[in-house]
ROTI-488773 format. One line per field, with one value per residue (C-alpha): residue number from 1; residue in three letters; x, y, z. Coordinates in Angstrom, 2 decimals, always signed. Example, Ala and Ser with C-alpha at 12.3 -4.5 7.8 and 13.67 -1.06 7.14 Angstrom:
BEGIN
k	[1 2]
r	[ALA SER]
X	[+12.30 +13.67]
Y	[-4.50 -1.06]
Z	[+7.80 +7.14]
//
This chain:
BEGIN
k	[1 2 3 4 5 6 7 8 9 10 11 12 13 14 15 16 17 18 19 20 21 22 23 24 25 26 27 28 29 30 31 32 33 34 35 36 37 38 39 40 41 42 43 44 45 46 47 48 49 50 51 52 53 54 55 56 57 58 59 60 61 62 63 64 65 66 67 68 69 70 71 72 73 74 75 76 77 78 79 80 81 82 83 84 85 86 87 88 89 90 91 92 93 94 95 96 97 98 99 100 101 102 103 104 105 106 107 108 109 110 111 112 113 114 115 116 117 118 119 120 121 122 123 124 125 126 127 128 129 130 131 132 133 134 135 136 137 138 139 140 141 142 143 144 145 146 147 148 149 150 151 152 153 154 155 156 157 158 159 160 161 162 163 164 165 166 167 168 169 170 171 172 173 174 175 176 177 178 179 180 181 182 183 184 185 186 187 188 189 190 191 192 193 194 195 196 197 198 199 200 201 202 203 204 205 206 207 208 209 210 211 212 213 214 215 216 217 218 219 220 221 222 223 224 225 226 227 228 229 230 231 232 233 234 235 236 237 238 239 240 241 242 243 244 245 246 247 248 249 250 251 252 253 254 255 256 257 258 259 260 261 262 263 264 265 266 267 268 269 270 271 272 273 274 275 276 277 278 279 280 281 282 283 284 285 286 287 288 289 290 291 292 293 294 295 296 297 298 299 300 301 302 303 304 305 306 307 308 309 310 311 312 313 314 315 316 317 318 319 320 321 322 323 324 325 326 327 328 329 330 331 332 333 334 335 336 337 338 339 340 341 342 343 344 345 346 347 348 349 350 351 352 353 354 355 356 357 358 359 360 361 362 363 364 365 366 367 368 369 370 371 372 373 374 375 376 377 378 379 380 381 382 383 384 385 386 387 388 389 390 391 392 393 394 395 396 397 398 399 400 401 402 403 404 405 406 407 408 409 410 411 412 413 414 415 416 417 418 419 420 421 422 423 424 425 426 427 428 429 430 431 432 433 434 435 436 437 438 439 440 441 442 443 444 445 446 447 448 449 450 451 452 453 454 455 456 457 458 459 460 461 462 463 464 465 466 467 468 469 470 471 472 473 474 475 476 477 478 479 480 481 482 483 484 485 486 487 488 489 490 491 492 493 494 495 496 497 498 499 500]
r	[MET GLY THR TYR LYS SER LYS ILE GLY PHE LYS GLY TYR GLY LEU THR PRO THR GLN LEU ALA ALA SER GLY SER PHE THR TYR SER ASP GLY ALA THR TYR THR ILE THR HIS GLY SER VAL ILE ILE ALA ALA ILE THR SER CYS THR ASN THR SER ASN PRO THR VAL MET LEU GLY ALA GLY LEU LEU ALA LYS LYS ALA VAL GLU ASN GLY LEU SER VAL LEU PRO TYR ILE LYS THR SER LEU SER PRO GLY SER GLY VAL VAL THR TYR TYR LEU LYS GLU SER GLY VAL VAL PRO TYR LEU ASP LYS LEU GLY PHE ASN ILE VAL GLY TYR GLY CYS MET THR CYS ILE GLY ASN SER GLY PRO ILE ASP ASP ASN ILE ALA ASN THR ILE GLU LYS ASN GLU LEU VAL CYS CYS GLY VAL LEU SER GLY ASN ARG ASN PHE GLU GLY ARG ILE HIS PRO ASN THR ARG ALA ASN TYR LEU ALA SER PRO LEU LEU VAL ILE ALA TYR ALA LEU ALA GLY THR VAL ASP ILE ASP PHE GLU THR GLN PRO LEU GLY LYS ARG ALA ASP GLY SER PRO VAL PHE LEU ARG GLU ILE TRP PRO THR ARG ALA GLU ILE GLN GLU VAL GLU ASP LYS HIS VAL ILE PRO GLY MET PHE LYS GLU VAL TYR GLU LYS ILE GLY MET GLY SER PRO ALA TRP ARG ALA LEU ASP ILE PRO GLN GLY LYS LEU TYR SER TRP ASP PRO ASN SER THR TYR ILE LYS LYS PRO PRO PHE PHE ASP GLY MET THR LYS GLU LEU PRO PRO ILE LYS SER ILE GLU ASN ALA ARG CYS LEU LEU LEU LEU GLY ASP SER VAL THR THR ASP HIS ILE SER PRO ALA GLY SER ILE ALA ARG ASN SER PRO ALA ALA ARG TYR LEU ALA ALA ARG GLY LEU THR PRO ARG GLU PHE ASN SER TYR GLY SER ARG ARG GLY ASN ASP ALA VAL MET SER ARG GLY THR PHE ALA ASN ILE ARG LEU VAL ASN ARG LEU SER PRO THR PRO GLY PRO LYS THR THR HIS VAL PRO SER GLY ASP LEU MET ASP ILE PHE ASP ALA ALA GLU ARG TYR ALA SER GLU ASN VAL PRO LEU ILE ALA ILE VAL GLY LYS ASP TYR GLY SER GLY SER SER ARG ASP TRP ALA ALA LYS GLY PRO PHE LEU LEU GLY ILE ARG ALA VAL ILE ALA GLU SER PHE GLU ARG ILE HIS ARG SER ASN LEU VAL GLY MET GLY ILE ILE PRO LEU GLN PHE LEU PRO GLY ASP SER ALA SER ALA LEU GLY LEU THR GLY THR GLU GLN TYR SER VAL LEU LEU PRO ASP HIS LEU ARG PRO GLU ASP LEU ALA THR VAL GLN MET ASP ASN GLY LYS SER PHE GLN VAL LYS VAL ARG PHE ASP THR GLU VAL ASP LEU THR TYR PHE LYS ASN GLY GLY ILE LEU ASN TYR MET ILE ARG LYS MET LEU]
X	[-0.05 +3.10 +3.33 -0.32 -0.21 +3.16 +3.46 +2.32 +5.57 +7.71 +6.66 +3.74 +0.09 -0.85 -4.19 -6.38 -7.73 -11.03 -9.43 -7.49 -10.83 -12.10 -13.06 -15.09 -17.07 -17.81 -19.34 -16.90 -17.47 -18.12 -21.18 -19.53 -19.20 -15.90 -14.45 -10.95 -9.39 -5.83 -3.11 -5.26 -3.24 -4.84 -1.82 +0.51 +2.99 +5.95 +7.82 +10.92 +13.50 +16.17 +14.58 +12.67 +16.03 +16.78 +15.85 +16.23 +13.56 +11.29 +11.25 +11.01 +7.84 +6.38 +6.91 +5.45 +2.13 +2.03 +2.05 -0.49 -2.71 -2.37 -3.21 -6.47 -5.13 -6.33 -5.82 -9.10 -10.30 -10.31 -6.35 -4.66 -2.17 +0.38 +3.72 +5.86 +9.24 +12.13 +12.78 +11.12 +13.54 +11.58 +8.50 +10.14 +11.71 +8.44 +6.45 +9.07 +9.27 +5.32 +4.51 +2.77 -0.67 -0.37 +0.73 -2.17 -4.57 -3.51 -4.02 -0.25 -0.77 +2.28 +0.91 +4.00 +7.55 +9.55 +8.66 +5.29 +4.24 +7.69 +7.56 +3.99 +2.45 +0.16 -3.05 -6.29 -8.08 -11.87 -13.78 -15.76 -12.48 -10.90 -14.01 -14.17 -10.40 -11.04 -14.41 -13.08 -9.32 -7.85 -3.96 -4.31 -1.22 +0.94 +3.53 +5.90 +9.21 +10.26 +13.75 +12.31 +9.84 +9.32 +6.18 +3.27 +5.10 +3.00 -0.60 -2.80 -4.84 -2.04 -0.73 +1.58 +3.86 +6.39 +9.28 +9.39 +11.08 +8.63 +7.93 +6.75 +4.66 +2.71 +2.52 +1.16 -1.32 -2.37 -2.58 -4.53 -2.94 +0.39 -0.68 +0.51 +2.99 +3.89 +5.29 +2.36 -0.60 -1.85 -2.24 -5.44 -7.27 -7.26 -10.90 -10.68 -10.34 -6.83 -4.41 -1.78 +1.19 +3.86 +6.49 +4.70 +4.62 +7.89 +10.06 +13.46 +16.68 +17.13 +13.73 +14.29 +17.86 +16.60 +14.26 +16.51 +19.31 +16.82 +15.05 +17.26 +19.66 +21.73 +19.90 +16.78 +18.66 +19.96 +16.55 +14.82 +17.47 +17.93 +14.45 +14.70 +15.13 +12.12 +9.68 +5.97 +3.62 +1.73 +5.36 +6.17 +3.04 +3.32 +3.41 +6.65 +6.22 +8.60 +10.93 +13.00 +10.59 +8.17 +4.43 +2.75 -0.80 -2.88 -5.23 -2.95 -3.05 +0.31 +2.98 +2.25 +4.70 +6.54 +6.65 +10.03 +11.17 +8.22 +9.33 +12.96 +15.13 +18.56 +19.94 +20.77 +18.24 +19.42 +19.89 +17.09 +16.56 +13.21 +10.85 +7.87 +7.61 +5.25 +5.98 +4.19 +5.45 +7.11 +8.47 +10.58 +13.50 +14.14 +11.46 +12.21 +11.69 +8.67 +7.31 +8.08 +7.14 +5.35 +5.74 +2.47 -1.13 -3.12 -5.58 -9.33 -9.88 -6.45 -5.89 -4.31 -7.44 -9.60 -7.48 -7.73 -11.33 -12.04 -10.78 -13.05 -10.89 -12.22 -10.38 -9.26 -7.64 -5.84 -2.68 +0.15 +2.48 +5.33 +3.55 +2.62 +5.86 +5.55 +2.51 +3.49 +0.11 -0.32 +2.99 +2.89 -0.50 +1.32 +3.95 +3.95 +0.88 +2.06 -0.55 +2.17 +3.51 +3.62 +3.51 +3.17 +0.91 -1.83 -3.39 -3.34 -0.78 -1.37 -1.02 -2.66 -1.42 -2.86 -3.04 -1.66 -2.99 -6.59 -6.20 -7.80 -6.78 -6.33 -4.55 -0.94 -1.24 -4.55 -2.45 +0.31 -2.10 -3.76 -0.46 +0.56 -2.64 -1.52 +2.02 +3.54 +6.72 +6.88 +9.65 +9.78 +11.09 +12.43 +14.75 +17.76 +18.36 +15.80 +15.46 +16.82 +16.02 +15.52 +17.20 +13.81 +13.86 +10.35 +11.36 +12.96 +10.71 +7.41 +8.36 +9.57 +6.46 +4.70 +6.41 +8.83 +11.99 +13.98 +14.26 +15.64 +16.86 +19.16 +20.81 +20.33 +20.65 +23.65 +22.18 +18.94 +20.73 +22.15 +18.96 +17.25 +20.14 +19.27 +15.92 +16.98 +15.80 +18.13 +19.03 +19.53 +21.14 +20.50 +23.76 +24.76 +22.59 +19.64 +16.72 +12.92 +12.31 +15.11 +14.49 +10.87 +9.49 +6.04 +5.56 +2.93 +5.51 +6.49 +10.29 +12.48 +15.70 +18.32 +21.22 +24.70 +25.30 +28.25 +27.04 +29.78 +29.74 +28.60 +28.07 +25.88 +22.44 +20.14 +16.38 +14.32 +10.70 +7.78 +7.89 +11.21 +13.51 +16.01 +18.51 +21.45 +21.54 +24.42 +23.51 +24.40 +25.85 +28.86 +30.65 +30.87 +29.05 +26.25 +26.18 +26.09 +23.20 +21.29 +21.94 +20.67 +17.50 +18.71 +20.41 +17.90 +17.86 +21.85 +21.94 +19.32 +21.26 +24.49 +22.83 +21.53]
Y	[+0.00 +2.25 +3.07 +3.86 +6.24 +7.95 +11.50 +11.65 +11.01 +8.16 +5.14 +7.17 +7.54 +9.93 +7.89 +9.02 +6.32 +6.59 +6.13 +2.98 +1.33 +1.77 -0.92 -1.44 -4.03 -4.49 -7.08 -8.68 -10.16 -13.73 -12.12 -12.56 -9.83 -9.09 -6.77 -5.01 -2.85 -1.23 -3.76 -5.66 -7.17 -5.99 -6.63 -9.43 -10.06 -12.08 -9.64 -7.85 -8.90 -9.40 -11.30 -13.71 -14.71 -16.63 -20.50 -21.17 -18.63 -19.30 -23.01 -22.47 -20.29 -23.02 -25.61 -23.39 -22.81 -26.94 -27.30 -24.49 -26.13 -29.62 -28.39 -26.78 -22.90 -20.36 -16.80 -14.48 -13.92 -9.98 -9.90 -9.12 -11.76 -12.04 -13.75 -11.89 -13.31 -11.42 -14.30 -17.07 -19.41 -19.09 -20.23 -23.15 -24.72 -23.95 -25.90 -28.79 -29.25 -29.43 -26.36 -24.09 -25.70 -25.05 -21.33 -21.01 -22.32 -19.54 -16.95 -16.69 -17.00 -15.93 -12.74 -11.86 -10.67 -7.53 -4.39 -4.96 -4.32 -3.50 -0.32 +0.38 -1.58 -3.66 -2.60 -1.34 -3.12 -3.80 -0.45 -1.89 -2.39 +0.98 +2.80 +1.02 +2.01 +5.53 +6.06 +4.53 +6.06 +2.72 +1.96 -1.34 -3.04 -4.31 -7.06 -7.81 -9.29 -6.00 -4.39 -0.86 +0.43 +4.44 +5.91 +5.87 +3.73 +0.39 +1.62 +4.61 +2.54 +0.81 +3.31 +0.88 -1.46 -4.02 -5.80 -9.60 -12.67 -14.66 -17.18 -14.46 -12.76 -15.95 -16.33 -12.74 -13.48 -16.56 -14.51 -11.64 -9.16 -7.78 -7.62 -11.14 -12.80 -16.07 -17.75 -17.40 -16.95 -19.44 -18.78 -20.38 -23.83 -27.09 -28.75 -30.40 -26.96 -27.65 -24.34 -24.25 -22.32 -20.98 -23.16 -26.37 -25.49 -23.92 -26.03 -26.93 -26.08 -29.96 -29.87 -26.99 -28.16 -31.72 -29.87 -27.23 -29.80 -31.85 -29.16 -26.17 -27.40 -25.26 -26.53 -24.83 -21.33 -22.09 -23.13 -19.96 -17.47 -18.57 -17.36 -14.08 -11.95 -13.24 -11.75 -12.53 -13.00 -9.82 -7.97 -9.64 -8.71 -5.06 -2.76 -0.83 +2.66 +3.91 +7.11 +8.48 +10.79 +9.75 +10.12 +11.60 +10.14 +13.08 +10.58 +8.55 +8.69 +6.73 +8.84 +12.57 +15.09 +16.96 +20.68 +20.87 +22.71 +24.97 +28.42 +27.57 +30.01 +29.44 +32.23 +31.75 +33.59 +36.21 +35.00 +36.44 +36.70 +35.09 +37.76 +37.59 +33.94 +32.05 +28.85 +25.84 +23.29 +23.62 +20.20 +18.57 +16.00 +13.09 +13.75 +11.06 +10.73 +8.67 +11.53 +13.91 +11.63 +8.41 +5.54 +3.48 +3.42 +6.69 +7.45 +7.61 +11.17 +12.68 +15.42 +12.56 +10.47 +13.37 +13.84 +10.43 +9.93 +13.10 +11.11 +8.34 +6.18 +3.95 +3.60 +0.12 +1.59 +4.34 +2.19 +3.53 +6.82 +4.44 +3.18 +6.55 +8.33 +9.10 +11.57 +14.94 +15.73 +12.83 +12.99 +16.72 +16.16 +13.19 +15.29 +15.30 +13.00 +10.89 +10.06 +10.45 +13.73 +16.02 +19.60 +22.20 +24.18 +21.68 +20.53 +16.80 +14.50 +14.11 +15.95 +19.12 +22.68 +26.15 +28.75 +32.17 +34.62 +33.25 +30.66 +27.98 +24.21 +22.54 +19.79 +20.58 +20.55 +22.87 +25.36 +25.46 +25.95 +28.75 +30.41 +29.82 +31.76 +34.61 +34.71 +33.91 +31.95 +29.11 +27.81 +24.92 +25.03 +21.65 +20.15 +17.63 +15.17 +16.29 +13.80 +10.73 +7.24 +6.00 +8.42 +9.42 +11.86 +12.89 +13.91 +17.02 +17.24 +17.22 +20.12 +22.03 +21.62 +22.87 +26.03 +25.54 +27.67 +26.91 +24.48 +25.75 +22.88 +22.31 +19.59 +17.61 +14.02 +14.13 +12.70 +14.75 +18.06 +17.16 +16.31 +19.64 +21.36 +19.39 +20.64 +24.40 +24.27 +26.17 +24.41 +26.55 +25.65 +27.20 +28.31 +26.34 +27.03 +28.09 +26.24 +27.09 +26.87 +28.53 +31.51 +31.51 +30.81 +30.02 +29.36 +32.32 +35.04 +36.19 +35.37 +37.09 +35.10 +37.67 +36.15 +37.70 +39.68 +37.51 +34.21 +31.58 +27.96 +28.07 +31.78 +33.23 +34.65 +36.78 +35.86 +38.83 +38.32 +40.67 +41.11 +43.01 +40.06 +38.31 +35.65 +34.27 +30.76 +29.05 +28.50 +24.97 +24.92 +23.23 +23.36 +25.45 +22.55 +22.92 +26.60 +25.83 +23.59 +26.35 +29.04 +26.91 +26.06 +22.64 +19.85 +19.06 +22.56 +22.41 +19.40 +20.60 +24.01 +22.01 +20.13 +23.40]
Z	[+0.06 +0.51 -3.29 -3.67 -0.75 -1.59 -3.02 -6.78 -8.99 -9.78 -7.86 -6.11 -6.85 -3.79 -2.92 -0.02 +2.20 +0.66 -2.85 -1.55 -1.10 -4.50 -6.94 -9.89 -11.72 -15.44 -17.67 -20.15 -23.39 -22.08 -20.28 -16.90 -14.30 -12.80 -10.35 -10.20 -7.78 -7.23 -8.39 -10.48 -13.54 -16.68 -19.37 -18.92 -21.97 -22.54 -24.77 -25.73 -28.44 -25.77 -22.90 -25.10 -26.76 -23.66 -24.22 -20.40 -19.41 -22.49 -21.97 -18.29 -19.00 -20.99 -18.56 -16.08 -18.06 -18.56 -14.78 -14.26 -16.60 -15.47 -11.83 -13.20 -13.01 -15.59 -16.30 -15.89 -19.44 -19.41 -18.77 -21.96 -22.55 -25.41 -26.42 -28.98 -29.32 -31.01 -33.42 -35.21 -33.42 -30.27 -31.80 -33.32 -30.23 -27.92 -30.59 -30.74 -26.81 -26.85 -24.52 -27.05 -26.41 -22.60 -23.23 -25.58 -22.71 -20.72 -23.28 -24.13 -27.79 -30.16 -31.73 -33.64 -33.55 -32.54 -30.59 -29.12 -25.41 -24.25 -26.41 -25.70 -28.75 -26.42 -28.43 -26.85 -24.07 -23.86 -23.55 -20.33 -18.55 -19.48 -18.42 -15.07 -14.54 -15.47 -13.73 -10.27 -10.82 -10.17 -10.24 -12.51 -13.66 -16.48 -15.83 -18.92 -19.62 -21.18 -20.88 -20.32 -18.00 -18.09 -16.70 -18.85 -21.63 -21.46 -21.83 -20.80 -18.37 -16.58 -14.27 -12.71 -14.73 -13.40 -15.34 -14.58 -16.02 -18.63 -15.75 -13.36 -16.07 -16.08 -12.40 -11.88 -14.60 -12.91 -9.59 -11.37 -9.00 -7.99 -4.53 -3.56 -1.52 -3.58 -0.29 +1.69 -0.86 -3.63 -7.10 -7.30 -6.41 -7.99 -8.93 -5.51 -3.86 -2.43 -3.06 -5.66 -4.59 -7.15 -5.63 -6.62 -10.17 -10.52 -13.14 -11.51 -13.40 -14.23 -15.84 -17.96 -18.94 -20.17 -22.52 -23.61 -24.55 -26.53 -28.53 -28.79 -31.77 -34.23 -37.18 -36.20 -36.12 -39.75 -40.99 -39.74 -40.59 -44.05 -44.90 -43.11 -46.12 -47.95 -45.76 -45.55 -48.61 -48.07 -47.98 -51.09 -52.73 -52.17 -55.09 -55.67 -56.85 -59.45 -59.59 -57.07 -55.29 -52.82 -53.85 -50.80 -50.26 -48.75 -47.44 -45.26 -41.58 -41.27 -43.60 -44.09 -45.83 -42.72 -42.27 -41.32 -44.37 -44.76 -45.52 -45.56 -47.56 -49.07 -46.86 -43.43 -41.17 -38.55 -34.86 -32.84 -29.14 -27.86 -26.78 -24.47 -24.33 -22.15 -20.36 -21.60 -19.02 -15.71 -15.02 -12.35 -12.50 -14.57 -17.28 -19.84 -23.58 -22.87 -20.94 -23.90 -26.69 -25.65 -28.15 -26.69 -27.19 -28.20 -25.44 -26.58 -25.12 -26.51 -29.13 -31.55 -30.95 -32.08 -35.02 -36.26 -35.29 -37.35 -40.32 -39.89 -37.70 -34.75 -31.41 -32.52 -35.54 -33.67 -33.21 -31.33 -31.55 -32.60 -35.47 -36.44 -36.30 -40.00 -39.25 -37.64 -36.98 -34.82 -33.22 -32.25 -30.65 -28.88 -27.50 -23.79 -23.80 -20.88 -18.26 -15.52 -16.57 -13.44 -14.87 -12.07 -14.40 -14.20 -10.94 -11.99 -13.48 -17.27 -20.60 -19.38 -18.84 -17.93 -20.85 -19.50 -19.12 -19.57 -16.81 -19.05 -18.48 -21.56 -23.60 -24.07 -27.69 -27.49 -25.62 -27.99 -30.70 -28.90 -28.39 -31.99 -32.97 -30.67 -32.03 -28.81 -28.55 -26.01 -23.56 -21.23 -17.71 -16.26 -13.44 -13.66 -16.33 -19.02 -21.66 -20.01 -21.32 -25.04 -27.52 -29.30 -32.26 -31.80 -28.28 -30.00 -33.13 -31.21 -28.92 -31.85 -33.60 -30.57 -30.86 -27.93 -28.91 -25.79 -22.73 -19.65 -17.43 -14.16 -16.38 -19.81 -20.72 -23.34 -26.31 -25.88 -25.50 -29.04 -30.31 -29.28 -30.79 -34.14 -34.03 -33.49 -29.77 -27.63 -24.65 -21.79 -18.31 -14.87 -13.23 -10.28 -7.02 -9.50 -10.16 -10.90 -7.36 -6.18 -8.34 -7.25 -10.88 -11.19 -14.99 -15.16 -16.13 -19.70 -20.45 -22.89 -23.61 -24.65 -26.61 -26.86 -30.33 -31.20 -29.71 -28.95 -27.45 -23.80 -23.50 -21.10 -21.67 -19.87 -19.12 -18.25 -16.94 -16.91 -13.16 -13.47 -12.39 -14.36 -14.27 -16.18 -17.97 -19.87 -23.47 -24.13 -27.56 -26.54 -29.80 -33.12 -34.85 -32.36 -33.26 -36.91 -36.79 -34.83 -37.11 -39.93 -38.03 -37.11 -38.68 -41.25 -42.76 -42.53 -44.68 -47.46 -47.69 -48.26 -51.16 -52.73]
//
């Protein structure tokens, strides 16, 4: 219960005693009624290209599934279970060892290969479940054998997500909750009513090794990888357009001509200071690229969902941000669309901010659009380690499209700082001892960033506010190359100008 009651933030949900007692019931597609509460498992996925490449844990999961089925255990039907190996070889030895029927029986069907739940491509959950979670503000869970677990990455409706071995993914799916002590609490009961504990069905190392020695052989790797370049029949049947230029389809919701070169001139534009900017976001420490540009499912009530719905798509067709990274209209609407984002300009976690000076609480994208219509430039003020996590290009492209001209941070993750420079966004760093809190910044001020006339790497700039106060920041153009990219409006414009 400690995590549920902890302060809102990483590993904290700020639930009150009344909220802790919350639960909700729904009718599933099988006609039965189920009740879920905090800690209920909604997604259980054996996934990740790395963690599914280990035959020992994969065969161990298969043997655990076999023993579970033989002891009469099952997984609740509403839990979204899946098995997505990184290689067809895994499917080969799972079938040869005879464990696939037992995995199927528990719902861990092989659904495909590559990046899936690990990166947020879990797909939608049942609408009745989603509505119950949202109505009762439940902290429901995903358990996966992924290799990354940033906040809000897995699914908009699983506020808590946990990494586990493939065997434990099955164990938690059988339990139906993460709030279980496997040593003292059973996974379920046999037909005769006797309890089944995890230790009773956990395969021994000798059992796993025997199956591995018999069924994981070099020949299967050779057989699978000899065909890897062929692709599926659907892939081979694709029409290949002729010509050197891509033919943009204006009706496509996946690939759209990007606006990065709109209005670009052959001559370099002059370097200008930023005048009378508003703060779009006031964030704390350890904001990851998953907070900035989620790759997972598109929430049903988000600006990106409204954009897709307006083009005739249903929620089941929304897919994920990662799959629509070729459409800037979707990706800009998905920027900062993380359900766990803590923005001090919003009273609750999530992708909201306050438009200043109107005081309207809005989706972040909608606020950026309003500022753009008012010709107001934007900045973001953040804490330490801004941009940590996966190196994600849209974590710089998205803020650029929102109109963010500069990010003022206590510190930057190394690669993300470079990506900001590459998009023409100015990375500014508070001087030692300074921060938004130390300087008393509320995010409601107007900010003007006054750049030196002859800007050089790591120069100081002055930030003036409309309340008469000012402070200095270091301009994190660390090299002359950084400056060159910035003068060109980013690396993309720089490369185009080199070709002209």
